[in-house]
Structures are given as C-alpha cells and as structure tokens.
C-alpha positions in Angstrom: 33.4 48.8 87.8 30.3 51.1 89.1 27.2 49.9 89.2 23.1 50.7 89.2 22.6 51.3 93.2 18.9 51.1 94.7 19.9 54.8 95.7 20.1 55.9 91.9 16.4 55.8 91.9 15.8 57.6 95.2 15.2 61.2 93.5 18.3 62.5 95.2 21.9 63.4 93.8 22.6 60.1 92.4 19.3 60.3 90.7 20.3 63.9 89.3 23.7 62.5 88.3 22.6 59.6 86.3 19.8 61.6 84.7 22.7 64.4 83.7 25.6 62.5 82.8 23.8 59.2 81.1 20.6 60.8 79.4 20.7 64.2 78.8 24.2 64.3 78.0 22.9 62.0 74.9 19.7 63.4 74.3 19.5 66.5 75.0 17.5 69.1 73.3 15.2 72.0 74.0 12.0 70.3 74.8 13.9 67.6 77.4 16.1 70.4 78.4 13.5 71.6 81.2 13.4 68.3 83.0 9.8 68.9 83.9 7.0 66.3 84.4 5.4 66.9 80.8 7.1 67.5 77.6 6.0 70.8 75.7 6.3 70.0 71.7 5.2 71.8 68.4 2.8 69.4 66.4 2.1 70.3 62.6 -1.5 69.5 61.1 -2.6 66.4 60.9 -4.0 63.5 62.5 -1.6 62.7 65.2 -0.8 59.0 66.0 0.3 57.6 69.6 1.8 54.6 70.7 3.3 53.0 73.4 5.6 49.6 74.1 7.3 48.0 76.6 10.8 46.0 75.8 11.8 43.1 77.9 14.4 41.1 75.3 16.7 38.8 76.9 19.7 39.3 76.6 20.0 42.9 76.4 22.6 42.9 73.6 22.5 40.3 70.6 24.4 40.5 67.3 22.7 43.6 65.3 21.5 45.4 67.9 20.6 45.4 71.9 17.4 46.6 74.0 18.2 50.6 73.2 18.1 50.1 69.2 15.2 47.7 69.8 12.8 50.6 71.8 13.5 53.1 69.6 13.4 51.1 66.5 9.9 49.2 67.5 8.0 52.8 68.6 9.1 54.4 65.4 8.4 51.4 63.6 4.2 51.3 65.4 4.0 55.2 64.2 5.0 54.1 61.0 2.6 51.3 60.2 -0.3 53.9 60.9 1.2 55.9 58.0 3.0 58.5 60.6 6.2 60.3 60.4 7.2 59.5 63.8 8.1 62.9 65.6 8.4 62.6 69.7 9.5 59.7 71.9 9.6 59.7 75.3 12.5 57.1 76.9 11.4 55.4 80.4 14.4 52.9 82.3 13.6 50.6 84.6 17.1 49.7 86.2 18.1 46.6 88.0 20.3 46.9 91.4 23.9 45.6 89.9 23.5 46.7 86.3 27.1 47.9 85.5 27.1 51.7 84.3 29.2 51.1 81.5 26.5 48.5 80.0 23.7 50.9 80.5 25.7 53.6 78.7 26.3 50.9 75.5 23.0 50.9 75.5 21.9 54.5 75.3 24.5 54.8 73.1 22.8 52.5 70.9 19.3 54.2 71.5 20.7 57.6 70.9 22.4 56.3 67.4 18.7 54.9 66.4 17.3 58.1 67.3 19.5 59.8 65.3 18.7 57.0 62.3 15.2 57.8 62.5 14.9 61.5 63.0 13.0 61.6 65.9 13.5 63.6 69.2 13.6 62.3 72.8 11.2 64.7 74.8 10.6 63.3 78.1 11.1 60.1 80.5 11.8 58.3 83.4 14.0 56.5 85.6 13.1 53.9 88.0 15.3 51.1 90.1 14.3 47.6 91.2 15.9 45.3 93.4 18.8 42.7 92.2 17.2 40.1 90.1 13.5 42.0 89.4 14.3 43.0 85.8 16.8 41.1 84.0 19.3 44.0 84.3 16.8 46.5 81.8 13.7 47.1 80.7 12.4 50.1 79.0 9.2 51.3 77.8 9.1 53.9 75.0 6.0 56.2 73.7 5.9 57.7 70.5 3.8 60.5 68.4 4.2 60.9 65.0 1.6 62.8 62.6 -0.4 61.2 59.6 -0.3 63.5 56.5 -3.6 64.8 54.6 -4.8 61.7 52.3 -2.9 59.4 54.1 -5.3 56.5 55.2 -3.9 52.5 56.0 -5.8 50.0 57.4 -6.1 46.5 57.2 -9.7 46.9 56.4 -8.6 48.3 53.1 -6.9 45.3 51.9 -8.6 44.6 48.5 -9.0 41.7 45.8 -6.1 42.0 43.4 -4.0 43.5 45.8 0.0 42.8 46.2 1.7 41.8 49.1 5.5 43.0 49.5 7.9 42.3 52.2 10.9 44.6 52.2 14.0 41.8 52.7 14.2 38.5 54.6 12.3 37.1 57.5 12.7 35.8 60.8 16.5 37.1 61.5 15.6 38.6 64.7 14.2 35.8 66.4 16.8 33.5 65.6 19.5 36.2 66.0 17.8 36.4 70.0 17.8 32.5 70.1 21.6 31.9 69.4 22.4 34.7 71.9 20.3 33.2 74.8 21.0 30.2 74.2 24.8 29.9 73.3 24.2 28.1 69.5 26.7 29.1 66.9 26.3 28.2 63.2 28.7 28.8 60.4 27.3 32.1 59.3 25.9 34.1 62.7 22.7 35.7 62.0 22.2 39.1 62.9 19.0 40.5 64.1 17.7 43.2 61.7 16.3 45.6 63.8 15.7 49.2 62.6 13.6 52.1 62.4 11.4 52.0 59.7 10.1 55.5 59.2 12.3 56.7 56.2 11.2 53.6 54.0 7.5 53.7 55.2 7.6 57.4 54.0 9.2 56.4 50.6 6.5 53.8 50.0 3.7 56.0 51.2 5.5 58.9 48.2 5.5 55.9 45.6 2.1 54.1 46.4 0.0 56.9 47.7 -3.9 56.3 48.4 -2.9 52.9 46.7 -1.3 51.8 49.6 -3.9 50.3 51.7 -2.2 48.4 54.6 1.3 48.2 56.5 2.1 46.0 58.8 5.2 45.0 60.7 5.9 41.1 61.3 7.5 41.2 65.3 5.9 38.4 67.7 4.0 36.0 65.6 6.2 36.9 62.3 4.8 37.1 58.8 2.4 34.1 59.2 0.6 36.0 61.8 0.1 39.7 60.0 -1.1 38.4 57.0 -3.6 36.4 59.0 -4.7 39.1 60.7 -4.9 41.1 57.4 -7.1 38.7 55.9 -9.5 38.2 58.8 -9.9 42.2 58.8 -10.3 42.7 55.0 -12.2 39.4 55.0 -10.6 38.0 51.6 -8.7 34.9 51.0 -4.9 36.1 50.7 -2.4 33.3 48.6 1.6 33.4 49.6 4.1 31.9 47.4 6.9 29.8 49.7 9.4 30.2 46.5 9.4 34.4 46.8 9.5 34.3 50.5 13.3 35.1 51.4 14.7 33.5 53.9 18.2 33.5 54.8 20.0 29.9 54.5 21.4 30.1 58.2 17.7 31.3 59.3 16.1 28.5 57.6 19.1 26.2 59.1 18.3 27.2 62.6 15.0 26.7 62.0 15.1 23.0 60.9 17.3 22.0 63.4 14.9 23.4 66.0 11.6 23.0 65.0 10.6 26.2 63.9 8.6 27.6 61.0 10.2 31.0 59.7 6.9 32.1 58.7 5.8 32.7 62.4 9.5 33.8 64.0 9.6 37.5 65.1 11.7 40.7 62.7 12.4 43.6 63.8 13.2 45.5 60.2 10.8 44.4 58.3 7.0 45.7 56.6 4.8 44.0 54.9 3.0 46.6 52.2 -0.6 45.7 50.7 -1.1 47.8 47.7 -2.9 47.6 44.5 -1.5 45.9 41.9 -1.3 48.8 39.7 1.6 50.5 41.6 3.3 47.2 43.2 6.2 47.8 40.9 6.8 51.7 41.4 6.5 50.8 45.5 8.7 47.7 44.7 11.4 50.3 43.0 11.0 53.1 45.6 11.6 50.1 48.7 14.8 48.9 46.7 16.1 52.4 46.2 16.1 52.6 50.4 18.9 50.9 52.4 16.2 49.0 54.4 14.4 47.8 51.4 16.9 46.6 49.1 15.7 43.4 49.0 12.0 43.8 48.6 9.8 41.4 46.9 6.4 40.6 46.5 5.4 37.2 47.9 1.6 37.0 47.4 -1.6 38.9 46.6 -5.5 39.3 47.8 -7.7 37.0 46.4 -11.7 37.5 45.7 -12.4 34.6 48.0 -14.5 35.7 51.3 -13.4 33.6 54.0 -10.4 35.4 55.2 -8.1 32.5 55.0 -4.4 32.3 54.3 -2.7 29.6 51.8 0.7 29.1 51.1 1.7 27.6 47.3 4.5 25.4 48.5 7.7 24.8 46.9 7.0 21.4 45.8 3.6 23.0 44.1 1.2 22.0 46.8 -0.7 24.6 49.4 -1.2 24.3 52.8 -3.4 26.6 54.9 -1.4 29.2 57.1 -3.1 29.3 60.6 -2.5 32.1 63.2 0.3 30.6 65.8 -1.0 29.2 69.2 1.6 30.8 70.9 4.7 32.3 70.7 7.6 30.4 69.3 10.3 32.4 70.9 9.3 34.0 74.3 11.1 37.5 75.1 12.0 38.5 71.7 11.2 42.3 72.2 
C-alpha cells in the first residue's frame, strides 16, 4: 500500500504528483487551475464574511463522516451563521508521514461530496508533510469567503424578549459518534454524526423570516448549552429552555447517562440554533422542516424580559435549573 513520504512535502515531483492526482483531480476549476500563490475570484455585491478553522478530529473517520466532510461543513456553517452565502473555500492539508494514500483519497472524496452539497468552490490550498507521529495522520485547515446580502443582519445582540429559540433536530449526535469510534464503544443502535453543510438550510430560514431572524449559531464545541448562554450574555436578556422539547435521540441519551455526560453540552456539527421573532417562528419552522436537514426542527425555548443574561431549563419533572457555560470541553478533539 502506498503511503505519504516526507518527500511528498518537499516541493518536487512527488508534491506535484500528489496535488495533481489527489487534489486537482477532485476539485479542479478555473480559479484553482493556475495553482498560483493566490486565487483570483469574483465577488457579488454585499458585505464579505471571512472565516478560518483547523480540524484535528480523532479518529479521522467515524460513523456518519470523516475529517474531510467535517472540514468543509464546519467552514461553510461558520459563514452561514453570519447570514452569508458561502462561495469559496481554501483547503490546506498537513499530512503525517506514513498515512496511506488510499485513506487520504477517501478523505478527499468525502470533502468533494461536501463541497458539491454545499455549492461552494475550492479555489486554493496547501500541502505540508510532517514526521511520523506528529499529526494523527491528517490535520486540515479550511478558510471560507461568503457574501451577506443587503438587508441581512444576524447577531446575538439582536435577540429580544419574546423571541423563539429553534433548533433543526436532535442534539449530541456528533460528540457521541466520535466518542464511540474513539473508545470502541458499541450501542444497540449505532449513533452517526450529524455533520453536514448548513448553507442551504440557513438560506431557507432567512428567506422565510427576513429581518425577524435575529441570531444564528451552530452548537459545536460546548453544545447547545454553551451557545444559548452566549446568546443570553450578548443580548443581556434571560432565556428559558424547555427540556421536554429539546430533541435527544434515546441512544444518545443512553450513552450520555452511561458516561456521566449532559447532552446539552455535547458537540453537534449539523445543527443550527435560530433566534427569531415569535411572529415569524411558525413560518421559519415550516421552511426548516421543508429542508432535508431540518425535518425535525422544533421550538425549544424563548427569550424573556429578565436582564440578567441567565439561562434556565424547565425540566421534565417541572422544576427549573440554571444552565451555566461548561468549564471545559466534555469530549476533546471532536472537530
């Protein structure tokens, strides 16, 4: 089996072969074709959103996805949470000596499928090779550019009393999928990651709710609990969540019970939290449910008049508890 060699990162013929056969063969387009130091692209009118992120997930492959799909989806989603239409992506690979070329090809195939799903274009990138044992096989850095249309303004500070809190489906799937793959745990019903690019779903939300969509957040590290706390702190209003309405798969809840984890703080990679005026909540939910990634969308809470910036959870037994930001990450290396 052919593997990555240090020479693949040396800038010579092996580097060119790697880029030609594994990268350009999948992502080739007019902007990428020159393989120059900078990509030249056309941008439509509007404010530009720009983001970057690095992905170091372990293991590289897990049920429902892999580091390639994760890297593309994560950057697309960061742009979408700003209300932007994702357009262009960079793809930089840090490869460990000894990585099987077949494994790298599978990761890039997955990334290409996510690119096609998201409707974005890979326009530039980079490849580096490090010594054996220095990179867990593969690290990926992606940056993205998107354009925010006139009239779109989403920010946590815009959340207002009476706003509805919506989510597009069950929480905690990604974190539990990573944990089960990493630790070799098996459950009666296997848990798959929810990793997915959310640009199309967010576009449907913005079309349905317009300026009444006040905030968008993707609950990745720190989970739903963390992002709702961030919204409450930013807008300086209290938020109440309803535990009965928060969707958690039984197998995810069972895994969390077994390991002493709270699903509220377990990572997601295909979920969006929408904060919108109550007047448009029903319309936004209908639009979300019409999209393949939002069929299980529900309202899970509301913004209150209180000015302490505190989040409370109305529990299944009728009590209330305070939802605090997590001190640290329950599950490291999940993205």
